[in-house]
C-alpha positions in Angstrom: 0.1 0.2 -0.1 1.6 3.5 -1.1 1.8 6.1 1.8 -0.6 8.8 1.1 -0.8 10.5 4.5 0.9 13.4 3.5 -0.5 15.9 6.1 0.4 13.5 8.7 4.0 13.2 7.4 4.1 17.0 7.1 2.9 17.5 10.6 6.0 15.5 11.5 8.4 18.4 10.1 7.3 20.6 13.1 8.7 24.0 13.5 12.3 23.6 15.0 11.8 26.5 17.2 8.8 25.1 18.8 10.9 21.8 19.8 13.6 23.8 21.8 12.4 23.2 25.4 13.9 21.8 28.6 13.6 18.5 30.3 14.7 15.9 32.5 18.1 14.3 32.4 18.9 10.5 31.2 20.4 7.9 33.2 22.8 5.2 31.9 21.7 2.6 29.1 20.5 0.3 31.8 19.9 -2.5 29.1 20.0 -6.1 30.6 18.5 -7.8 27.8 20.7 -9.8 25.3 20.3 -8.8 21.6 21.7 -7.0 18.6 21.6 -3.4 17.8 22.5 -2.9 14.1 22.4 0.8 12.9 22.2 2.3 9.3 22.6 6.2 9.1 23.9 8.8 6.8 27.4 9.9 7.6 28.1 13.3 9.3 29.3 14.5 12.7 26.1 14.5 14.6 25.1 11.1 13.7 28.4 9.6 14.3 28.0 10.8 17.5 24.6 9.4 18.0 25.9 6.1 16.8 28.9 6.2 19.1 27.0 6.8 22.2 24.5 4.0 21.3 27.2 1.7 20.9 28.5 2.5 24.5 25.4 0.4 25.5 27.1 -2.9 24.3 27.7 -5.5 26.9 28.6 -9.3 26.8 25.3 -10.1 25.7 24.3 -7.0 23.6 26.1 -6.1 20.5 26.0 -2.7 18.9 27.3 -2.1 15.5 26.8 1.0 13.0 27.1 1.8 9.3 27.3 5.6 8.7 27.2 5.9 5.0 26.2 8.5 2.4 24.7 5.4 0.6 22.4 4.9 3.3 19.3 5.6 1.1 20.2 3.4 -1.6 20.9 0.6 1.0 18.0 1.1 3.3 15.0 -0.8 1.4 16.8 -3.9 0.4 18.7 -4.3 3.8 15.4 -4.0 5.7 13.5 -6.1 3.1 15.5 -9.1 4.3 14.2 -11.5 6.8 15.5 -10.8 9.2 16.5 -7.4 8.3 20.2 -6.5 8.1 19.8 -3.4 10.3 17.5 -3.1 13.3 17.7 0.6 13.2 17.3 3.0 10.1 18.0 6.6 10.6 15.8 8.7 8.4 14.7 12.1 7.4 11.5 13.5 6.0 12.0 12.0 2.4 13.8 8.6 3.2 11.1 7.2 5.6 8.5 7.3 2.7 10.0 4.2 1.1 10.3 2.4 4.2 6.6 3.1 5.0 5.4 2.3 1.4 7.1 -1.3 1.7 6.0 -1.9 5.5 9.8 -2.2 6.4 9.5 -0.3 9.7 7.2 -0.9 12.9 5.0 1.2 15.1 6.9 2.4 18.1 4.1 3.3 20.6 4.5 0.4 22.7 8.3 1.2 23.1 7.8 4.7 23.5 5.4 3.8 26.5 7.8 1.7 28.0 11.5 3.2 27.4 10.5 6.7 26.0 10.2 8.9 29.3 12.9 11.2 28.1 11.4 11.9 24.6 9.4 15.1 24.2 5.7 14.9 22.4 7.0 16.6 19.4 9.7 14.2 18.8 7.1 11.7 18.1 6.3 11.4 14.4 3.1 10.1 14.0 1.6 8.7 10.6 -2.1 7.5 10.9 -2.1 8.0 14.4 0.9 5.6 15.2 4.5 6.8 16.1 6.6 5.7 13.4 9.9 7.4 13.8 11.7 9.6 16.9 12.8 12.8 15.7 16.2 14.2 17.3 17.5 17.0 15.3 16.3 19.7 12.9 18.4 20.2 9.7 18.4 22.2 6.6 20.4 24.3 4.2 21.0 27.9 4.9 23.4 30.7 4.2 27.0 30.6 5.2 28.8 34.0 4.9 32.1 35.7 5.5 31.2 38.7 7.5 34.8 39.9 7.1 34.7 39.7 3.4 31.2 41.4 3.2 32.5 44.2 5.5 35.5 44.8 3.1 33.1 44.8 0.2 30.8 47.1 1.8 27.6 45.1 1.3 24.9 44.0 3.8 24.2 40.3 4.5 22.1 39.2 1.7 18.3 38.0 2.4 17.8 37.1 -1.2 19.1 35.4 -3.9 19.0 38.8 -5.9 20.9 40.5 -3.1 23.5 37.4 -3.0 24.3 37.8 -6.8 24.7 41.6 -6.3 27.0 41.2 -3.4 29.0 38.6 -5.4 29.5 41.2 -8.2 30.8 43.8 -5.8 33.1 41.2 -4.2 34.4 40.2 -7.6 34.8 43.8 -8.7 36.8 44.9 -5.9 39.2 41.9 -6.4 38.3 40.3 -3.0 37.6 37.0 -4.4 37.6 35.8 -8.0 34.9 33.1 -7.2 32.9 34.1 -4.1 29.8 31.8 -4.6 29.6 28.1 -4.3 26.7 25.6 -4.3 26.1 21.9 -4.3 25.7 21.6 -7.8 27.3 18.2 -8.4 24.8 16.1 -10.6 23.1 13.7 -8.4 20.9 14.2 -5.2 22.6 17.4 -4.3 21.9 19.3 -7.6 18.1 18.2 -7.2 18.0 19.5 -3.7 19.3 22.9 -5.0 16.2 23.0 -7.3 14.0 21.9 -4.5 15.1 24.4 -2.0 14.5 27.3 -4.3 11.3 26.1 -5.7 9.9 25.9 -2.1 10.9 29.5 -1.8 8.7 30.4 -4.5 5.5 29.2 -2.5 4.3 27.3 -5.5 3.4 23.5 -5.5 5.4 20.9 -7.3 2.2 18.9 -8.1 -1.2 19.8 -9.3 -3.8 19.9 -6.3 -4.7 16.1 -5.1 -2.9 14.6 -8.1 0.7 13.2 -9.0 0.7 15.6 -12.1 3.9 17.6 -12.1 3.5 21.3 -12.0 6.9 23.0 -12.2 6.9 23.8 -16.0 6.0 27.5 -15.3 7.6 30.7 -14.6 8.7 29.7 -11.0 10.4 26.8 -12.4 12.3 28.8 -15.0 12.9 31.6 -12.4 14.7 28.9 -10.3 16.9 27.5 -13.2 17.6 31.1 -14.1 18.9 31.7 -10.8 20.9 28.5 -10.5 22.5 29.5 -13.7 23.3 33.1 -12.7 25.1 31.7 -9.7 27.4 29.8 -11.5 29.1 32.8 -13.3 30.5 33.7 -9.8 31.7 30.0 -9.1 34.8 28.2 -9.7 34.8 26.5 -13.1 35.0 23.0 -11.4 31.6 23.6 -9.6 30.1 20.5 -11.1 32.5 18.5 -8.8 31.0 20.3 -5.6 28.5 18.2 -3.3 28.1 19.2 0.3 31.3 17.5 1.4 33.2 19.6 -1.2 31.6 22.7 -0.4 32.9 22.5 3.4 36.3 21.8 2.1 36.4 25.0 -0.4 34.9 27.1 2.5 37.6 25.8 5.0 40.1 26.9 2.2 38.8 30.4 2.5 38.1 30.3 -1.2 34.3 31.4 -1.0 32.4 34.1 0.7 28.8 33.0 0.5 26.8 29.4 0.0 24.0 27.5 1.2 25.1 24.8 3.3 23.8 22.3 5.6 23.1 23.4 9.4 24.7 19.9 10.3 28.0 21.1 9.0 28.0 24.7 10.5 30.0 23.5 13.5 32.8 22.3 11.5 33.0 25.6 9.6 33.6 27.7 12.6 36.0 25.0 14.4 39.7 26.1 14.1 40.7 22.4 14.1 39.2 22.0 10.6 39.2 25.6 9.2 41.8 28.3 9.3 41.6 30.7 12.3 40.8 33.6 9.7 38.1 31.5 8.0 36.5 30.2 11.4 36.6 33.7 12.7 35.0 35.3 9.9 32.2 32.9 9.2 28.5 33.6 10.3 25.1 32.1 9.5 21.8 33.4 8.5 18.4 32.0 7.2 18.5 30.9 3.6 17.7 33.7 0.9 14.4 34.1 -0.4 14.0 34.1 -4.4 11.9 36.4 -6.8 10.4 38.4 -4.3 9.3 35.7 -2.2 9.0 36.3 1.8 10.0 32.9 3.0 13.6 31.1 3.1 14.2 29.1 -0.1 15.3 26.0 1.8 13.5 22.8 2.9 12.7 22.1 6.6 14.1 18.7 7.6 14.0 16.4 10.7 16.3 13.6 11.3 15.2 10.5 13.5 15.4 6.9 13.9 13.0 3.9 13.0 12.9 0.4 14.3 12.8 -2.4 11.3 9.7 -4.4 11.1 11.5 -7.5 10.1 13.3 -8.5 13.4 12.6 -9.9 16.6 10.6 -8.1 19.2 13.8 -8.4 21.5 16.1 -6.7 19.0 13.6 -4.1 18.7 13.5 -3.3 22.4 17.1 -3.2 22.8 17.7 -1.2 19.5 15.3 1.5 20.9 16.8 1.6 24.3 20.2 2.0 22.7 19.2 4.8 20.3 17.1 6.8 23.1 20.5 6.6 25.0 22.1 7.9 21.8 19.9 10.9 21.7 19.7 11.6 25.5 19.9 15.0 26.9 23.2 13.8 28.1 24.5 13.5 24.4 23.3 16.9 23.5 24.8 18.3 26.8 28.2 16.9 25.7 27.8 18.0 22.0 25.6 21.0 21.8 27.2 22.7 18.8 27.0 19.9 16.3 23.3 20.0 15.4 20.0 21.7 15.9 18.9 19.3 18.5 15.2 18.6 19.2 16.0 17.0 22.5 14.9 18.3 25.9 17.5 20.7 27.5 19.0 21.9 24.3 19.8 25.7 24.2 20.5 26.9 20.8 23.9 28.3 19.9 25.5 30.2 17.1 25.6 27.2 14.7 21.6 27.0 15.1 21.0 30.3 13.8 20.5 29.5 10.1 18.1 26.3 10.8 16.2 28.4 13.3 16.0 31.3 11.1 14.5 29.2 8.2 11.9 27.8 10.6 11.0 31.1 12.2 10.9 32.6 8.5 8.2 30.1 7.3 10.5 27.7 5.4 8.3 24.5 4.1 9.2 21.1 4.9 10.7 18.8 2.4 7.4 17.4 0.4 6.3 14.3 1.7 4.2 12.9 -1.4 5.1 9.4 -2.0 6.1 10.4 -5.6 8.3 13.1 -4.6 11.2 10.8 -4.7 10.6 10.2 -8.4 10.6 13.9 -8.9 13.8 14.1 -7.1 15.4 11.5 -9.3 14.4 13.1 -12.4 15.7 16.4 -11.4 19.2 14.8 -10.3 19.3 13.2 -13.8 17.7 15.6 -16.2 19.3 19.0 -14.6 22.7 17.8 -15.4 23.0 19.2 -19.0 21.4 22.5 -17.8 23.8 23.3 -14.9 26.6 22.5 -17.2 25.2 24.9 -19.7 24.6 22.5 -22.7 20.6 23.2 -22.7 18.3 25.9 -21.9 15.7 26.2 -19.0 12.6 24.9 -21.3 14.2 22.2 -22.4 15.4 21.1 -18.9 12.0 21.4 -17.5 10.5 19.3 -20.5 13.3 16.7 -19.9 12.6 16.6 -16.1 8.6 16.1 -16.9 9.2 13.4 -19.4 11.5 11.4 -16.8 9.1 11.9 -14.1 6.0 11.1 -16.1 7.5 7.8 -17.1 8.5 6.7 -13.7 5.0 7.7 -12.0 3.3 5.7 -14.7 5.4 2.8 -13.9 4.7 3.2 -10.3 0.8 3.6 -10.7 0.6 7.3 -9.8 -0.3 8.6 -13.2 -2.4 6.9 -16.0 
C-alpha cells in the first residue's frame, strides 16, 4: 500500500523553534536483555556521535554496530527487506522514511515509547495514521554561510535574497576580494536536485497539481529557479560541477568562498579552528536561507532526522535497539555536544551554529515534500538537470526533460495513468 498520509507526515516536520524546550536528564543505558543493535545512518558528525553513544550500551550479551554511509538511502530498502533485516535501526529524514513506510519495513513504536521513552518530548514523536513511526532528534536544512569579514570589506549587507546574493557577489568580484565568491552543491545527483527543490519551495508554488501526482513545475517559477541557478554559476569556480555538500565545506575551509548555502549540520565544522583556518573560522557567520524572486520565505526545505525500528526483526532486538537509540539521542549526549546540530531534545539551548536552521523555521520555510511520488521527481531532477547546470541546454528543455522522465516513472509506479 502506497503511503498517502502526506498531511500527517508534514506535521512531523514541526517548527524547529517549537521543539527547543527543557526537560529531565537521562540515566545510563540500563539494558539488561541480550540482543543485537545494527544501525544504518547517513554519515556526518552528529549522527556519528549518536551512533557512538548508542554503541556504549554494548555488553557481553548485547552487540551494537553501526554503518554510517552517504549511501544509506540506496541501502535501506533492500537491507530492511531481508528476513531478518540486516539492520535493526534506520536513521531517516522527511524523505527517506517514505519508501520504508510504503513497503511496510518499519514498525510502530508506541509500545516502546510507553515503556522506554520517558525522556522524549511529544513533538519528537513522528506520527503517521495516528501511530508513532519515528523519533525525531535533530532539525536540519540548508542555509546561508557567509564571510562577514569579506562582506564588510566589500561594503555590502548580509544578503536576504538570491538577488541580493548575486549583487553582493558582483561587488566582491569587482573589488578583487575573491574571484569566485559563490559556491553551491551543483554536482549532478541528489545534491543538484536538492538545490532546485530548495529554491522552488521558496517561490511558494506547489510541485504537483492539487490532489494529483501531475507535475506542475513547468512554469514561470520553475524557469526563475533555473535562471537563478545558472546565474550563480557565473560567480563559481569553473569546477563547480564537482561540488557536493562535502566538497563545499572543503572550499569554505580553504577560504575560497564568501557565500554559500550549506547544511546546518555542517555549520560547527565551518567555525572550528581545528578544521578551518583561524581567519575563516572567525570570519564565518550564519543566517537563514535567502528568499527568491520577491518571495517572503527562506528558499530551503525544513528537515528532521530521526530513527526508526525495522519490522523484520525480533521483538527482543527491537526493544534493545530502541533503548540504545534513546541513549544515543539523550539530553546527556546533547549536553556533551551542543554545537554539532540543532537538536530537538530536552534541555537543548541553541548556539551560534543553530542560527540558520532556526531562522529558516521562524521565517516560514516549508518542509521537504512528503508525497510518495516526490522521490520520483527528485530522481528526475538529479538526472535531467545535469546538462542544464553544465550549460548544455536551456531552461525550457530542462523542464521538458524532467517532466518526461518523471511522467514515465510515475506511470510505472501507478501514480499517473
